[in-house]
C-alpha positions in Angstrom: 13.8 -46.5 -32.3 15.0 -43.0 -34.1 18.1 -41.3 -33.3 17.3 -39.8 -30.4 20.6 -37.2 -30.3 19.6 -36.4 -33.7 15.9 -35.5 -32.4 17.2 -33.8 -29.6 19.6 -31.6 -31.7 16.9 -30.7 -34.1 14.1 -29.6 -31.6 16.8 -27.8 -29.7 17.6 -25.9 -33.0 14.4 -25.4 -33.4 13.6 -23.8 -30.2 16.1 -21.3 -30.4 15.2 -20.5 -34.0 11.6 -19.8 -33.0 11.6 -15.9 -33.5 8.0 -15.1 -31.5 5.9 -16.8 -28.9 3.6 -18.3 -31.8 6.5 -20.1 -33.4 7.9 -21.4 -29.8 4.6 -22.4 -29.5 4.7 -24.6 -32.5 7.7 -26.0 -31.8 6.4 -26.9 -28.2 3.0 -28.6 -30.0 5.6 -30.6 -32.6 7.8 -31.8 -30.1 5.3 -32.8 -26.7 1.7 -32.2 -27.7 -0.5 -35.1 -28.0 0.9 -36.3 -31.5 4.4 -34.7 -31.0 7.5 -36.2 -32.3 8.1 -37.0 -28.3 5.0 -38.3 -27.3 4.7 -40.3 -30.5 7.6 -42.2 -29.5 6.8 -42.6 -25.7 3.9 -44.6 -27.4 6.2 -47.0 -29.2 7.8 -48.2 -26.2 5.5 -50.9 -25.2 6.4 -52.9 -27.8 10.3 -53.4 -26.8 11.3 -55.8 -24.3 11.6 -54.7 -20.5 15.8 -54.1 -21.0 15.1 -51.8 -23.7 12.1 -50.0 -22.7 13.9 -48.9 -19.8 16.8 -48.1 -21.4 14.7 -46.1 -24.3 12.4 -44.9 -21.6 15.2 -42.8 -20.0 16.8 -41.1 -22.7 14.0 -40.4 -24.2 12.8 -38.7 -20.4 16.3 -36.8 -20.8 15.4 -35.9 -24.7 11.7 -34.1 -23.3 13.1 -32.6 -20.2 16.4 -31.0 -22.1 13.5 -29.8 -24.5 10.8 -28.5 -22.0 13.9 -26.4 -20.3 14.8 -24.8 -23.9 11.5 -24.0 -24.4 11.0 -22.4 -20.8 14.5 -20.6 -21.2 13.4 -19.0 -25.2 10.1 -18.2 -23.6 11.5 -15.6 -20.8 14.2 -14.3 -23.3 11.0 -13.6 -25.9 9.0 -12.3 -22.9 12.0 -10.0 -22.0 12.4 -8.9 -25.4 8.8 -8.0 -25.9 8.9 -6.3 -22.7 12.1 -4.1 -23.4 10.3 -3.6 -26.7 7.3 -1.9 -25.4 9.0 -0.1 -22.9 11.1 1.3 -25.3 8.0 2.6 -27.7 6.2 3.8 -24.6 8.9 6.3 -23.2 8.0 9.5 -22.5 10.2 12.7 -22.6 10.0 14.3 -19.3 12.1 17.1 -20.4 9.0 18.1 -22.8 7.4 21.2 -22.4 3.7 20.3 -20.9 0.7 20.2 -23.5 -1.1 23.4 -23.1 -4.7 22.0 -24.0 -4.1 18.8 -21.1 -3.0 20.8 -18.1 -1.9 18.6 -15.0 -4.4 18.0 -12.1 -3.8 17.3 -8.1 -4.6 13.7 -7.3 -7.2 14.6 -4.1 -5.3 12.5 -2.2 -2.4 15.5 -2.2 -5.1 17.8 -2.4 -6.8 16.6 0.9 -2.6 16.3 2.6 -2.3 19.4 1.8 -5.1 20.8 3.2 -4.6 19.3 6.6 -0.8 20.3 6.6 -2.5 23.7 6.0 -4.8 23.7 8.7 -2.6 22.0 11.5 0.6 24.0 10.6 -1.6 27.2 12.0 -2.3 25.0 15.1 1.4 24.5 15.3 2.4 21.0 14.1 5.2 20.4 12.3 5.6 18.0 9.6 7.5 14.7 10.1 8.2 11.8 8.2 10.1 8.3 8.2 11.0 4.9 6.2 8.2 3.1 5.2 10.0 -0.3 5.6 10.1 -0.8 9.4 11.1 -3.1 12.2 8.9 -5.1 14.7 10.1 -2.7 17.6 9.1 0.7 16.1 6.1 -0.8 14.3 4.3 -3.3 16.9 6.7 -3.3 20.4 7.5 0.4 21.2 3.6 0.9 20.3 2.4 -1.2 23.7 1.1 -4.0 20.7 1.4 -7.3 22.8 3.4 -10.5 21.0 0.3 -11.8 20.6 -1.7 -9.0 19.1 -4.0 -10.1 16.0 -2.3 -7.1 14.2 0.8 -8.9 14.2 -0.7 -11.6 12.0 0.1 -12.8 8.6 -3.1 -12.1 7.5 -2.9 -8.4 8.0 0.7 -7.5 8.0 3.0 -7.3 5.0 6.4 -9.3 5.9 9.7 -9.1 4.8 12.2 -12.3 4.3 12.9 -13.5 7.9 16.9 -12.8 8.5 19.0 -15.2 9.8 18.7 -14.1 13.6 14.8 -14.7 13.1 13.3 -11.1 12.9 11.9 -9.4 10.0 11.5 -6.2 8.1 7.7 -5.4 7.4 5.8 -2.6 5.6 4.5 -0.3 8.2 0.7 -0.8 9.2 0.4 2.9 10.3 2.2 6.1 10.8 2.7 5.7 14.8 6.4 4.5 13.8 7.3 7.9 13.0 5.9 9.3 16.3 8.0 6.4 18.2 11.1 7.6 16.1 10.4 11.3 17.0 9.9 10.2 20.7 13.2 8.7 20.6 15.4 11.9 19.2 13.8 14.9 20.0 13.5 15.9 23.6 9.8 17.1 24.9 7.7 19.4 24.2 6.8 17.6 21.0 4.1 18.7 18.5 3.7 16.9 15.0 1.3 15.4 12.3 2.7 12.1 10.5 1.3 11.9 6.8 2.2 9.0 4.7 1.4 5.8 3.1 0.5 2.5 5.2 0.0 -1.1 4.4 -2.1 -3.9 5.5 -3.6 -6.7 3.4 -7.0 -6.0 3.1 -8.7 -5.1 -0.3 -12.4 -4.1 -0.7 -14.8 -1.4 -1.2 -13.5 1.0 1.9 -10.4 -0.7 2.1 -7.1 -1.1 -0.1 -3.8 -2.6 0.6 -2.0 0.6 0.7 -3.5 3.8 1.9 -2.7 7.1 3.8 -3.2 8.2 7.1 -2.1 11.4 9.0 -1.4 11.0 12.6 -0.7 13.8 15.3 1.5 13.5 18.2 1.8 16.0 21.2 3.7 15.5 24.4 4.1 17.9 26.8 4.2 18.6 30.6 0.4 19.7 30.5 -1.6 18.4 28.0 -4.6 16.5 28.7 -7.7 15.2 27.3 -9.5 18.5 27.1 -6.8 19.8 24.2 -7.3 16.3 22.2 -10.9 17.2 22.0 -10.4 20.9 21.2 -7.8 20.2 18.5 -9.8 17.4 16.9 -12.9 19.8 16.9 -11.1 22.8 15.5 -9.3 20.8 12.7 -12.9 19.4 11.8 -14.4 22.6 11.7 -11.5 23.5 9.4 -11.6 20.9 7.4 -15.1 20.4 6.6 -15.8 24.2 6.7 -18.6 23.9 9.0 -18.5 26.2 12.1 -18.6 24.3 16.0 -19.1 20.9 14.2 -20.6 18.5 16.9 -17.9 15.6 17.4 -18.9 12.5 19.5 -16.1 10.6 21.8 -16.6 7.1 22.2 -14.7 5.2 24.6 -12.8 2.7 22.9 -9.2 0.5 22.9 -6.1 0.7 21.6 -3.1 -0.4 22.7 -0.7 2.6 22.6 -3.4 5.0 24.2 -5.2 5.3 27.6 -7.9 6.5 27.8 -8.7 5.9 24.1 -11.8 6.9 22.1 -13.0 6.7 18.4 -14.3 9.9 17.1 -17.7 10.3 15.1 -18.6 13.6 13.6 -22.2 14.7 13.1 -23.8 14.3 9.8 -27.5 14.0 7.7 -27.4 12.1 4.4 -29.7 13.6 1.4 -29.8 11.0 -1.2 -26.0 10.3 -2.2 -24.1 13.7 -0.6 -23.3 14.1 2.8 -23.8 17.4 4.8 -22.4 17.9 8.0 -22.8 19.7 11.4 -27.0 18.8 11.2 -29.4 15.9 11.4 -28.7 12.9 13.4 -26.1 10.9 11.9 -22.7 10.0 12.8 -20.0 8.7 11.1 -16.4 7.6 12.3 -13.8 9.6 11.0 -10.5 9.4 13.9 -9.3 7.3 16.7 -7.8 9.2 19.0 -6.5 8.9 22.9 -3.7 9.8 25.5 -0.5 8.4 24.7 0.0 5.5 26.9 2.9 5.7 30.1 4.4 2.3 28.0 4.8 3.9 25.1 5.9 7.1 26.7 8.8 4.1 28.5 10.1 2.7 25.8 11.0 6.2 23.8 13.1 7.0 27.0 10.5 9.6 28.4 9.1 10.1 31.9 5.7 9.4 32.0 5.8 10.9 35.4 6.7 14.1 33.8 5.2 13.9 30.7 2.2 13.2 28.9 0.4 14.0 25.4 -2.2 12.4 22.8 -2.2 11.1 19.4 -4.6 10.4 16.7 -5.0 8.9 13.6 -7.0 10.0 10.6 -7.1 7.9 7.4 -6.8 10.4 4.4 -8.6 8.6 1.8 -11.8 8.6 4.2 -11.3 12.5 4.7 -11.4 12.9 0.7 -14.3 10.7 0.4 -16.3 12.3 3.1 -15.9 15.9 1.9 -15.6 15.9 -1.7 -17.9 12.9 -2.3 -16.3 10.0 -3.9 -18.4 6.9 -3.5 -15.6 4.2 -3.8 -11.7 4.0 -2.2 -10.3 2.1 -5.1 -11.0 4.5 -7.6 -8.4 6.3 -6.0 -5.6 3.9 -7.3 -6.7 3.2 -10.6 -4.8 5.7 -12.7 -8.2 7.0 -14.8 -7.5 10.0 -16.2 -11.2 10.6 -16.5 -11.3 10.0 -13.1 -8.9 12.4 -12.1 -10.1 15.1 -14.2 -13.3 14.9 -12.6 -12.1 15.0 -9.1 -8.6 16.6 -9.4 -7.7 19.9 -8.1 -5.5 22.9 -9.6 -1.9 22.6 -8.7 -0.6 25.9 -8.4 -3.4 27.2 -5.5 -1.4 25.9 -2.3 -4.1 25.4 0.5 -4.3 28.3 3.3 -6.7 28.8 5.9 -6.3 32.6 4.7 -7.2 32.1 1.1 -9.4 29.1 1.5 -8.6 25.1 1.3 -10.4 24.1 -2.0 -9.4 26.5 -5.2 
């Protein structure tokens, strides 16, 4: 049996001297490959007696483990160095002036959110924001979502690591927690919209793990379902630029509203395009309802005095319908060709006075 300590030293020195991934892989093959030095020594153990074989096997396994660990460490070091070099080579000086031949464009999501804010702002709504990492109470409990509700399950919700007390933070699954925080900190009357990112464990042509919502909330003493219907009809007419667009309210169920409804907009399909306000087709665009008394109680608002309505609309869904974008996933692919086709002029701020679309 060769001097194993000398073999260990030689192989570890070769690992440390490897200047790149290819050189490191060559060292790995020479040491641990099918015909490597350590592998060949392992094959020779059968010729030894039992006691010698046991001792030599332990020493060989120790050398093998040390070399494998050194290779892993060196690989991580080389990978980190390669990443740092790439980041340094691809760095961009953001203080440089914009290239005149490359005018920047607004992403359709940003444009759509600006359009929604412009419309709802004219209707008296203020914009509210809140954290994207939430606790169970604000994301579920205060919204009358019971512990056994499917929305709480791991396959739907992104949970953080469990805390010592058993609680876990999570990525908010809707922007409704901002409604809860607003009701906790603001005395009614309340009239807000909540645009923002939300997260759910879902991915296909019409769903992504991260997406955007705009939710609305009105709390006062006299609000009723007719006000909710009027608000959504006015919004859809302004957003889709169709006068008196027909909407259909279908009874539904949401834990945080009662009664609840899903909202469909009248449309017709002509080839690959949609036209709103005509035809015999219907397309779902929103969920809504009157705020559940339990939600008001959770926010220390007396449901015997106050009531209100809430609604939620997917921003990507609005943009896809209005601007004819067929695949939800393309919103997040960072393709400049796509953005140049669907993007918007950045200095033309949407208003109902000058028009929503530049």
